[in-house]
C-alpha positions in Angstrom: 19.9 -42.8 -85.8 16.7 -42.1 -82.8 14.9 -41.9 -86.0 14.9 -38.1 -86.0 16.7 -36.5 -88.9 19.2 -34.4 -86.9 20.1 -37.1 -84.4 22.5 -38.8 -86.7 22.6 -40.7 -90.0 21.4 -43.8 -88.3 20.7 -43.7 -84.6 17.9 -46.0 -83.6 15.1 -45.0 -81.4 13.8 -47.2 -78.6 10.8 -48.2 -80.8 13.4 -49.7 -83.2 15.2 -51.8 -80.6 13.4 -55.0 -81.7 15.1 -54.6 -85.1 18.4 -53.3 -83.9 20.4 -56.3 -85.1 18.2 -56.8 -88.1 19.0 -55.1 -91.4 15.5 -54.3 -92.6 15.9 -54.0 -96.3 14.9 -56.9 -98.5 15.6 -57.7 -102.2 12.1 -57.4 -103.5 10.6 -54.5 -105.5 12.5 -54.4 -108.7 12.0 -56.6 -111.7 14.7 -57.4 -114.2 15.4 -59.9 -117.0 19.1 -60.6 -116.5 19.6 -63.9 -114.7 22.6 -65.0 -112.7 25.0 -67.6 -114.2 26.7 -70.1 -112.0 30.5 -69.8 -111.8 33.4 -71.3 -110.0 32.8 -72.6 -106.6 33.7 -70.4 -103.6 36.9 -71.1 -101.7 36.0 -72.3 -98.2 38.0 -70.3 -95.6 40.1 -72.0 -93.0 38.1 -73.1 -89.9 39.2 -73.7 -86.3 38.6 -77.2 -84.9 35.0 -77.7 -84.0 33.5 -75.1 -86.3 31.1 -76.5 -88.8 32.4 -76.5 -92.4 30.7 -75.0 -95.4 29.4 -76.8 -98.5 30.7 -75.2 -101.7 28.0 -74.0 -104.1 27.6 -71.6 -107.0 29.0 -68.1 -106.5 27.5 -65.1 -108.2 28.6 -63.5 -111.4 28.5 -59.7 -110.7 26.5 -57.6 -113.2 28.6 -55.3 -115.3 29.1 -51.8 -113.9 30.1 -48.8 -116.1 33.3 -47.3 -114.9 33.9 -43.6 -115.9 37.2 -41.8 -116.1 36.2 -39.0 -113.7 39.2 -37.6 -111.8 39.1 -34.6 -109.6 42.0 -32.8 -108.0 41.4 -32.1 -104.3 43.9 -30.5 -102.0 46.8 -31.5 -104.2 45.6 -35.1 -104.8 44.1 -36.6 -108.0 41.0 -38.6 -106.8 39.1 -41.0 -109.1 35.3 -41.3 -108.7 34.4 -43.7 -111.4 31.0 -44.6 -110.1 29.6 -41.1 -109.4 26.9 -41.8 -112.0 25.3 -44.1 -109.4 24.5 -41.0 -107.3 21.5 -40.4 -109.6 18.1 -41.1 -108.0 17.0 -44.7 -108.7 13.4 -43.5 -109.3 14.4 -41.1 -112.1 17.5 -42.7 -113.7 16.7 -45.8 -115.9 20.4 -46.7 -115.9 20.7 -46.7 -112.1 17.4 -48.6 -111.8 18.6 -51.2 -114.3 21.8 -51.6 -112.3 20.0 -52.1 -109.1 17.7 -54.6 -110.7 20.6 -56.7 -111.8 22.4 -56.4 -108.5 19.2 -57.6 -106.7 18.9 -60.5 -109.1 22.4 -61.5 -108.3 22.0 -61.3 -104.6 18.5 -63.0 -104.6 19.8 -65.9 -106.6 22.8 -66.4 -104.3 20.8 -66.0 -101.1 18.2 -68.5 -102.3 20.9 -71.2 -102.1 21.9 -70.6 -98.5 21.3 -73.6 -96.3 18.9 -73.0 -93.4 17.5 -69.7 -94.8 13.9 -71.0 -94.8 14.3 -72.4 -91.3 15.7 -69.1 -90.1 12.7 -67.3 -91.6 10.4 -69.6 -89.7 12.3 -69.2 -86.5 12.4 -65.4 -86.7 8.6 -65.4 -87.4 8.0 -67.5 -84.3 10.1 -65.1 -82.2 8.0 -62.2 -83.4 4.8 -64.0 -82.6 4.1 -62.5 -79.2 1.7 -59.7 -78.1 3.5 -56.4 -77.5 2.5 -53.0 -76.4 3.9 -49.5 -76.4 4.1 -47.4 -73.2 0.6 -45.9 -72.5 0.0 -42.2 -72.7 -2.7 -40.6 -70.6 -4.8 -37.6 -71.9 -7.9 -36.6 -70.1 -9.4 -39.8 -68.8 -8.2 -41.8 -71.7 -5.1 -44.0 -72.2 -3.5 -44.4 -75.6 -1.1 -47.1 -76.7 -0.2 -49.3 -79.6 -0.6 -53.1 -79.6 0.7 -55.7 -82.0 -0.9 -59.1 -81.7 2.4 -60.6 -82.9 2.8 -60.8 -86.7 0.9 -57.7 -87.7 3.0 -55.6 -90.1 2.2 -52.5 -88.1 1.1 -52.0 -84.5 -2.5 -50.8 -84.0 -3.2 -47.6 -82.1 -5.7 -48.3 -79.3 -7.5 -46.2 -76.7 -9.0 -47.1 -73.3 -11.6 -45.2 -71.4 -9.9 -45.3 -68.0 -7.1 -47.6 -66.9 -9.5 -50.5 -66.5 -11.5 -49.8 -69.6 -11.7 -52.1 -72.6 -9.2 -51.2 -75.4 -10.7 -50.3 -78.7 -9.0 -49.7 -82.1 -8.5 -46.1 -82.9 -6.2 -46.3 -85.9 -5.2 -49.5 -87.7 -2.5 -48.6 -90.2 -2.6 -52.1 -91.6 -5.8 -51.1 -93.4 -4.1 -48.2 -95.2 -3.7 -49.1 -98.8 -0.9 -47.5 -100.7 -2.5 -44.6 -102.7 -1.7 -44.4 -106.4 1.6 -42.6 -106.6 1.7 -42.0 -102.9 3.7 -45.1 -101.8 3.4 -47.4 -98.7 2.1 -45.5 -95.7 3.0 -46.4 -92.1 2.1 -45.0 -88.7 5.0 -43.0 -87.2 4.4 -40.7 -84.2 1.1 -39.9 -82.5 0.2 -37.4 -79.8 -3.2 -37.0 -78.2 -4.5 -33.5 -77.3 -4.5 -32.6 -73.6 -8.2 -33.5 -73.1 -7.9 -36.7 -75.2 -10.6 -35.6 -77.7 -8.3 -35.4 -80.7 -5.1 -37.1 -81.7 -2.4 -35.9 -84.2 -0.4 -38.5 -86.0 2.3 -38.6 -88.6 2.3 -40.9 -91.6 5.5 -42.1 -93.2 5.7 -42.9 -96.9 8.0 -45.6 -98.2 10.3 -45.3 -95.1 11.2 -41.7 -96.0 12.0 -39.0 -93.4 9.2 -36.9 -94.8 5.9 -37.0 -92.8 2.3 -36.1 -93.4 0.4 -34.9 -90.3 -3.2 -36.1 -89.9 -5.8 -35.6 -87.1 -8.2 -38.2 -85.7 -11.4 -37.6 -83.8 -11.0 -39.9 -80.8 -14.7 -40.4 -80.1 -15.5 -41.6 -83.6 -12.2 -42.8 -84.9 -12.7 -40.7 -88.0 -9.7 -39.2 -89.8 -10.4 -35.5 -90.3 -9.7 -33.6 -93.5 -6.6 -31.9 -92.1 -3.5 -32.9 -94.1 -0.2 -31.2 -93.4 2.7 -32.0 -95.8 6.5 -31.7 -95.7 6.9 -32.2 -92.0 10.4 -33.7 -91.3 11.9 -34.5 -87.9 8.9 -32.9 -86.2 7.3 -33.1 -82.8 3.7 -32.1 -82.1 2.9 -29.6 -79.4 -0.8 -29.2 -78.7 -2.0 -25.7 -77.7 -5.2 -26.7 -75.9 -7.4 -29.0 -77.9 -8.0 -26.7 -80.8 -4.6 -26.7 -82.5 -0.9 -27.6 -82.4 2.6 -26.5 -83.2 4.7 -28.5 -85.6 7.8 -28.1 -87.8 8.1 -28.3 -91.6 10.2 -27.3 -94.5 9.1 -25.6 -97.7 8.1 -28.0 -100.5 11.3 -29.3 -102.2 11.8 -28.9 -105.9 10.0 -31.4 -108.1 11.9 -34.7 -108.3 14.4 -33.7 -105.5 12.5 -34.7 -102.4 14.8 -37.7 -101.7 18.2 -36.2 -102.6 18.3 -32.4 -102.2 19.5 -30.6 -99.2 16.8 -28.9 -97.1 16.7 -25.4 -95.7 14.4 -22.9 -94.1 12.7 -25.1 -91.5 10.1 -23.2 -89.4 7.6 -23.8 -86.6 4.0 -23.4 -87.6 0.7 -23.3 -85.7 -2.2 -25.3 -87.2 -5.8 -24.8 -86.1 -7.7 -28.1 -86.5 -10.3 -27.8 -89.3 -8.4 -25.3 -91.4 -6.3 -25.9 -94.5 -2.5 -25.9 -94.3 -2.4 -22.7 -96.2 -4.0 -21.0 -93.2 -1.2 -22.1 -90.8 0.7 -19.4 -89.0 4.5 -19.3 -89.0 5.5 -18.7 -85.4 9.3 -19.2 -85.4 12.0 -19.2 -88.1 15.7 -18.2 -88.4 16.1 -16.7 -91.9 19.7 -15.6 -90.9 20.4 -19.3 -90.2 18.6 -21.2 -93.0 20.3 -24.4 -92.1 19.1 -24.6 -88.6 16.7 -27.3 -87.4 13.9 -26.5 -85.0 11.8 -28.8 -82.7 9.0 -27.6 -80.4 7.4 -28.8 -77.2 4.5 -27.5 -75.1 4.6 -27.7 -71.3 1.9 -29.9 -69.8 0.1 -27.0 -68.3 -0.1 -25.3 -71.7 1.7 -22.2 -70.5 4.8 -22.3 -72.6 6.0 -23.4 -76.0 9.7 -24.4 -75.9 11.7 -24.3 -79.2 15.1 -26.0 -79.4 17.2 -25.2 -82.4 20.4 -27.0 -83.6 22.7 -26.7 -86.6 24.3 -30.2 -86.6 24.3 -33.5 -84.7 26.7 -32.0 -82.1 24.7 -31.6 -78.8 24.5 -27.8 -79.0 21.1 -26.0 -79.0 19.5 -22.6 -78.6 16.4 -22.3 -76.4 13.5 -20.0 -77.0 10.2 -20.0 -75.3 6.8 -18.5 -76.2 4.2 -17.6 -73.7 0.9 -19.2 -74.7 -2.4 -17.4 -74.0 -5.9 -18.6 -73.9 -8.1 -18.4 -76.9 -6.8 -17.3 -80.2 -3.0 -16.6 -79.9 -1.9 -13.4 -81.6 1.5 -12.7 -80.0 4.1 -15.3 -80.8 7.1 -13.3 -79.7 9.9 -15.6 -78.5 12.0 -15.2 -75.3 15.7 -16.2 -75.7 16.7 -18.4 -72.8 19.9 -19.7 -74.4 20.5 -17.7 -77.6 24.0 -18.9 -78.3 24.4 -22.4 -79.7 27.1 -23.4 -77.2 25.6 -26.2 -75.0 23.0 -29.0 -75.1 19.5 -28.4 -73.6 16.8 -31.0 -73.1 13.4 -29.8 -72.0 11.9 -31.8 -69.1 8.7 -30.0 -68.0 7.0 -26.8 -67.0 4.9 -25.7 -64.1 3.6 -22.2 -64.0 6.6 -19.9 -64.5 9.1 -22.6 -63.8 10.8 -24.7 -66.6 13.1 -27.6 -66.0 15.9 -28.5 -68.4 18.8 -31.0 -68.5 21.9 -29.3 -69.8 25.7 -30.0 -70.2 26.5 -26.3 -69.7 29.5 -26.5 -67.4 28.7 -30.2 -66.8 29.9 -32.8 -69.4 27.8 -35.5 -67.7 24.8 -33.1 -67.6 22.9 -31.5 -64.7 19.2 -30.5 -64.0 18.4 -26.8 -63.8 15.3 -24.7 -63.3 14.5 -21.6 -65.3 12.3 -19.1 -63.4 10.4 -16.8 -65.8 8.5 -14.7 -63.3 10.1 -11.5 -64.4 9.9 -12.1 -68.2 8.0 -8.8 -68.6 11.1 -7.0 -67.6 13.1 -9.3 -69.9 14.8 -11.1 -67.0 14.9 -14.6 -65.8 17.0 -16.8 -63.6 18.6 -20.2 -63.9 19.4 -22.3 -60.8 20.8 -25.8 -60.2 18.4 -28.5 -59.0 20.7 -31.6 -59.3 24.3 -31.1 -60.1 26.6 -33.2 -62.3 27.3 -36.8 -61.2 29.7 -39.5 -62.3 26.9 -41.1 -64.4 25.4 -39.3 -67.4 22.0 -37.7 -66.8 20.1 -38.7 -70.0 16.4 -37.8 -69.6 13.9 -36.6 -67.1 10.2 -36.1 -66.5 7.9 -34.6 -63.8 5.1 -37.0 -62.9 2.8 -36.3 -60.1 4.9 -34.2 -57.7 8.1 -36.1 -58.4 11.0 -35.9 -60.8 11.9 -39.2 -62.5 15.5 -39.0 -63.9 17.2 -41.6 -66.2 20.9 -42.1 -66.0 23.4 -44.0 -68.1 25.9 -46.2 -66.3 28.3 -48.5 -68.1 26.2 -48.6 -71.2 22.9 -49.4 -69.4 20.2 -47.2 -68.0 18.6 -46.8 -64.5 16.2 -44.3 -63.0 15.8 -42.4 -59.7 12.9 -40.6 -58.2 13.4 -37.2 -56.4 11.1 -34.4 -55.2 11.0 -31.2 -57.2 13.9 -29.8 -55.3 16.1 -32.8 -56.3 16.1 -34.6 -53.0 16.2 -38.4 -53.5 13.2 -40.5 -52.8 14.0 -43.9 -54.3 15.8 -45.7 -57.0 14.1 -47.9 -59.6 16.1 -51.1 -59.8 15.5 -54.1 -62.0 18.1 -56.6 -60.7 19.4 -57.6 -64.2 21.6 -56.3 -67.0 19.2 -54.3 -69.1 17.6 -50.9 -69.7 14.7 -49.2 -67.9 13.1 -46.4 -70.0 10.0 -44.5 -70.6 8.6 -42.8 -67.4 6.1 -40.6 -69.3 3.5 -38.6 -67.6 2.5 -35.1 -66.4 2.5 -33.2 -63.2 -0.4 -34.3 -61.1 -0.6 -37.8 -62.6 -0.6 -40.5 -59.9 1.3 -42.9 -62.1 3.9 -43.4 -64.8 4.7 -46.3 -67.1 8.1 -47.7 -67.9 9.6 -50.6 -69.7 12.5 -53.0 -69.1 14.2 -54.9 -71.8 17.5 -56.8 -72.3 19.1 -58.9 -75.0 17.2 -62.0 -73.7 14.0 -60.2 -72.6 11.5 -58.3 -74.8 10.1 -55.1 -73.3 7.9 -55.7 -70.3 5.8 -52.7 -69.2 5.2 -51.7 -65.6 2.9 -49.1 -63.9 4.6 -47.2 -61.1 2.5 -45.5 -58.5 4.3 -42.3 -57.9 2.8 -41.8 -54.4 3.7 -45.3 -53.0 6.5 -46.3 -55.3 4.8 -49.6 -56.0 5.4 -51.1 -59.5 2.9 -53.5 -61.0 3.0 -55.3 -64.4 1.0 -53.7 -67.2 2.1 -55.9 -70.1 4.5 -58.8 -69.8 5.0 -60.9 -72.9 4.7 -64.6 -73.1 7.8 -65.9 -74.9 8.6 -68.9 -77.1 12.0 -69.3 -75.3 13.3 -69.3 -71.7 15.4 -66.1 -71.0 17.2 -68.0 -68.3 18.8 -70.2 -71.0 21.0 -67.3 -71.8 23.8 -65.5 -70.1 24.3 -61.7 -70.5 27.8 -60.6 -69.5 29.5 -57.2 -69.5 33.2 -57.4 -70.1 35.9 -54.9 -71.0 39.0 -55.1 -73.2 42.0 -52.9 -74.0 41.9 -50.9 -77.2 45.1 -50.1 -79.2 46.0 -47.2 -77.0 45.2 -49.0 -73.8 41.7 -47.5 -73.2 39.3 -50.0 -71.6 36.2 -50.5 -73.7 33.1 -52.2 -72.4 31.3 -54.9 -74.4 28.2 -57.1 -73.8 28.5 -60.8 -74.6 25.3 -62.8 -74.9 25.2 -66.6 -75.5 23.5 -69.8 -74.3 24.3 -70.7 -70.8 25.6 -74.2 -71.7 27.9 -72.6 -74.3 29.3 -70.2 -71.7 29.7 -73.0 -69.1 31.6 -75.2 -71.5 33.9 -72.5 -72.8 33.4 -73.6 -76.4 34.1 -71.1 -79.1 31.2 -70.4 -81.5 30.4 -68.3 -84.5 30.0 -64.7 -83.2 28.2 -61.6 -84.5 29.8 -58.4 -83.3 27.7 -55.2 -83.5 28.8 -51.6 -83.2 27.9 -47.9 -83.8 30.3 -45.5 -82.1 29.1 -42.1 -83.1 26.9 -39.0 -82.6 26.9 -39.2 -78.8 24.5 -42.1 -79.0 24.5 -44.8 -76.3 23.8 -48.4 -77.3 22.0 -50.1 -74.4 20.7 -53.6 -74.0 17.6 -54.3 -76.1 15.7 -57.3 -77.6 15.7 -58.2 -81.2 13.8 -61.3 -82.6 16.4 -61.5 -85.4 19.3 -61.4 -83.0 17.5 -64.0 -80.9 17.3 -66.4 -83.9 21.1 -66.2 -84.1 21.4 -67.0 -80.4 18.9 -69.8 -80.6 21.0 -71.4 -83.4 24.0 -71.5 -81.1 25.7 -68.3 -82.1 27.2 -65.6 -79.8 26.1 -61.9 -80.0 28.5 -59.2 -78.8 27.8 -55.4 -78.6 30.9 -53.2 -78.2 30.3 -49.7 -76.6 33.1 -48.1 -78.6 34.3 -44.5 -78.4 32.2 -41.9 -80.3 29.0 -43.1 -78.6 27.3 -41.5 -75.6 27.7 -44.3 -73.0 30.2 -42.4 -70.9 29.6 -38.7 -71.4 31.2 -36.0 -73.5 34.8 -37.2 -73.2 33.9 -40.6 -74.6 32.0 -39.0 -77.5 34.8 -36.6 -78.3 37.3 -39.4 -78.3 35.6 -41.0 -81.3 34.8 -38.0 -83.6 36.5 -35.7 -86.0 40.3 -36.3 -86.0 39.8 -39.0 -83.3 37.5 -41.1 -85.4 40.2 -43.8 -85.8 39.7 -44.6 -82.1 36.3 -46.0 -83.0 37.8 -48.3 -85.6 40.6 -49.3 -83.3 38.1 -50.1 -80.5 36.0 -52.3 -82.8 39.0 -54.1 -84.2 40.2 -54.7 -80.6 36.8 -56.1 -79.7 37.1 -58.7 -82.5 40.6 -59.6 -81.4 39.4 -60.0 -77.8 36.6 -62.3 -78.7 39.0 -64.6 -80.5 41.7 -64.4 -77.9 39.2 -65.3 -75.1 37.9 -68.3 -77.0 34.5 -66.8 -77.4 34.7 -66.7 -81.2 36.8 -69.2 -83.1 39.3 -67.9 -85.6 37.5 -67.6 -89.0 34.1 -67.5 -87.3 33.6 -63.7 -86.6 31.0 -61.6 -88.4 30.4 -57.9 -87.9 27.4 -55.8 -88.4 26.4 -52.1 -88.1 23.9 -49.7 -89.5 24.4 -46.2 -90.9 27.3 -44.7 -89.0 27.8 -48.3 -87.9 27.7 -49.4 -91.5 30.5 -47.0 -92.2 32.3 -48.4 -89.2 32.0 -52.0 -90.5 33.2 -51.0 -94.0 36.2 -49.0 -92.6 37.5 -51.8 -90.4 37.1 -54.3 -93.2 39.6 -52.2 -95.2 41.9 -52.0 -92.3 41.8 -55.6 -91.1 40.2 -57.8 -93.7 41.9 -60.8 -92.2 40.1 -60.5 -88.9 36.5 -61.1 -90.1 34.8 -63.9 -92.0 31.7 -62.0 -93.0 30.1 -58.6 -92.7 26.9 -56.7 -93.1 27.3 -53.0 -93.5 23.7 -51.6 -93.5 22.7 -48.2 -94.9 26.2 -47.0 -94.4 27.9 -43.7 -95.1 30.5 -44.9 -97.5 31.7 -41.8 -99.5 33.1 -39.6 -96.7 34.2 -37.0 -99.2 30.7 -36.2 -100.5 28.3 -37.1 -97.7 27.5 -33.4 -97.0 26.0 -32.9 -100.5 22.9 -34.9 -100.0 19.7 -34.4 -97.8 20.7 -34.2 -94.1 24.4 -34.9 -94.6 25.5 -31.4 -93.9 24.3 -31.8 -90.3 27.0 -34.5 -89.6 30.0 -32.3 -90.1 30.6 -31.8 -86.4 30.9 -35.5 -86.0 32.9 -36.3 -89.2 34.4 -33.0 -90.2 33.8 -31.0 -93.4 35.1 -32.3 -96.7 35.6 -28.7 -97.7 38.3 -28.1 -95.1 41.7 -29.6 -96.0 42.5 -30.8 -92.5 39.2 -32.6 -92.2 39.4 -33.8 -95.7 42.7 -35.6 -95.0 41.2 -37.3 -92.0 38.2 -38.4 -94.0 40.3 -39.5 -97.0 42.3 -41.8 -94.7 39.3 -44.0 -93.7 36.5 -43.3 -96.3 35.3 -46.9 -97.1 34.8 -46.2 -100.8 38.2 -44.7 -101.2 40.3 -47.2 -99.2 39.3 -50.6 -100.7 42.6 -52.5 -101.1 43.3 -53.1 -104.8 44.2 -56.7 -104.0 43.4 -58.6 -100.8 41.4 -61.4 -99.3 38.3 -59.7 -98.0 35.5 -61.3 -96.0 32.1 -62.1 -97.4 30.1 -58.9 -97.5 26.4 -58.3 -97.9 25.6 -54.6 -98.2 22.0 -53.7 -97.4 20.2 -50.4 -98.3 16.8 -49.1 -99.5 15.7 -47.0 -102.4 13.9 -44.4 -100.4 16.5 -43.9 -97.8 16.7 -40.1 -97.8 18.9 -39.8 -94.7 21.9 -41.8 -95.9 21.1 -41.9 -99.7 21.6 -45.4 -101.2 24.2 -44.0 -103.6 26.7 -44.5 -100.7 26.1 -48.3 -100.8 25.8 -48.4 -104.6 29.3 -46.8 -105.2 30.9 -48.9 -102.4 29.6 -52.2 -103.8 30.6 -51.3 -107.4 34.2 -50.6 -106.1 34.2 -53.9 -104.1 33.1 -55.9 -107.1 35.7 -54.3 -109.4 38.6 -55.1 -107.1 40.5 -58.4 -106.8 39.4 -59.2 -103.2 39.4 -63.0 -103.2 36.7 -65.6 -103.8 34.1 -64.7 -101.2 31.0 -62.8 -102.4 30.4 -59.1 -102.2 26.7 -58.5 -102.8 24.1 -55.7 -102.7 20.6 -56.1 -101.4 18.2 -53.2 -102.1 14.7 -52.9 -100.6 12.0 -51.0 -102.6 9.5 -48.8 -100.8 11.8 -48.6 -97.7 14.0 -46.1 -96.0 16.6 -45.7 -93.4 15.0 -47.8 -90.7 11.8 -46.7 -89.1 8.5 -47.9 -90.6 9.6 -51.3 -91.8 6.7 -53.8 -91.9 7.3 -57.0 -89.9 7.2 -59.2 -93.0 10.1 -57.2 -94.5 12.1 -57.5 -91.2 11.6 -61.3 -91.1 12.5 -61.8 -94.8 15.6 -59.6 -94.7 16.7 -60.9 -91.3 16.6 -64.5 -92.5 18.7 -63.6 -95.6 21.3 -61.6 -93.7 21.7 -64.2 -90.9 21.8 -67.1 -93.4 24.6 -65.2 -95.3 26.6 -64.6 -92.1 26.0 -68.1 -90.8 27.4 -69.6 -94.0 30.6 -67.7 -93.8 31.1 -68.2 -90.0 30.2 -71.8 -90.0 27.1 -71.5 -87.8 25.0 -74.7 -88.4 21.4 -73.9 -89.1 20.1 -77.3 -90.0 
């Protein structure tokens, strides 16, 4: 999910795009003594002519798994849950830890046999070995950005004195050693103060959603003593250069930080140089303990904007706080949108004017301006700046004296520039299938930076002069392959009910020209109003370089086509997402893109659930699958960490009507007792506190206990890792090689 807690169980942010197709959870981290004994050879599935065959070799013996006789009666049905004991935290349950150790031993031994795995690892490493930058952020006269020389585990935060200045290292997270008992620390978000003298950053531990906020003196690079704990899904809003607003929860009970539900989030003000105990609570909702809050500060420092939500459904309240100069004493909020009925996205503020993007009365969103000139009388006005269009208005920013607006069209993004009254000035075009994003900056800035990426093109960064409209390259990577060797197409296919669904298909140009079917990897998500747009992944590129095809289906439940497309794939309509994904696979085979018996599927989080659900419904269609960090027990997802926020997408297991819908497709509860299932490699991580790994544990235990044919059903668990963000490059490379080698074996993709 963007990596924020409330955005979804597994939505991926733009910073994660390079690992989109790569499950980033490796088998290392546990030690065990039980080995894996060779057993009968695996049955080789039927192959279409021209698809490379598979050499039989030793299949795994699955470790023993205790099966309890737990049965609960729910809404008139007796429901068995024999593996509930696997819901215990792997860090505190020796029995669960031992089971994970044995599962990792089994998968590690099997994966070590896979032909071409080492060559894949080398290939992925070479595809990572290029210099890459983040979008620069200007503060004062300084420019801040991250740079990775290629194979560094974490990008290094750098700063320049002026645009033409020499970059120097400000924070190198690769030098952070794991503190005793503190886990692996990675750099997450960072925000410079308005004058560029200080920088607040968040540290992530073991891939968890919990964050620690630290402060850096930019002139010296020294990390100050400030240490703010228990931040989670927080933004940083600087109030001048002396302090900032952030969000955090109370400290969770001992031993429950990675499993327990969280309540009572609040916005706090921290003055730099003071202890966390001196922080001031400025906004909370004790009558709504389950609400989530995020805070922003307008670029001119006049207003703090607080957006609150109760679930992943795009509905938020809006409160603003007038910020004074000096020491703030009055934190009284003004309610702009007190009812949680519509979505609101803050764009920018200038004086007494605030701009928002909202879907209030506009399913595809519109741009409005809030005028706060009469707030002393408790009044304000809201007026349209740009009305709703056919394409979805996704984001916006004021840079210089221009509005830069990003729209979604057919699953890709584009940008337009207008004046502050919404009158068009120019469109930003890229002339290729891909995504243009970024466009950060502030009113008065003469420039903005944006990036363009596609399936065959890593992010290139450009500087746009807002006065002239001239774009110049800022950072364009040198690549170890030729993007022109690949064809990116956008097709559409009919789903079960006749709805046309778009899909990207990427393959080598010579493969497309010859019309030859090839092993194909189909990826999907379809949930939480999230749009999957074209992006680059070194792991995915290794699959393409080996001669495979990659397809991305923009199925219902996502945000590619506005609210109606989203609603058509959630709650009681969730089966539409599965039907769309199945239809995508059928289309790929029918069109001769994928040969029969050579189709693999992959998805993460909500997409992991998607993959597992369609396997249960159409096991005959797929040769192999990788459900990553999936939500597998749909009847208990709301009992852990952030799961309760997902009920507006999935429904509530406590309501009978919702329960019956969930019961009908829950992957854990709908494994066929006997059937010929595809090869399945389930990937998760021990510190995933968004979709707790118990989902994957229980699902794999049920798979291994069923009579599902001779193809393997394995679990791969990464230690000191979480739901997605913060994965070191070496983990991405190792796990990517394992997963692709597994999928290649069972689709017949030749790697050597």
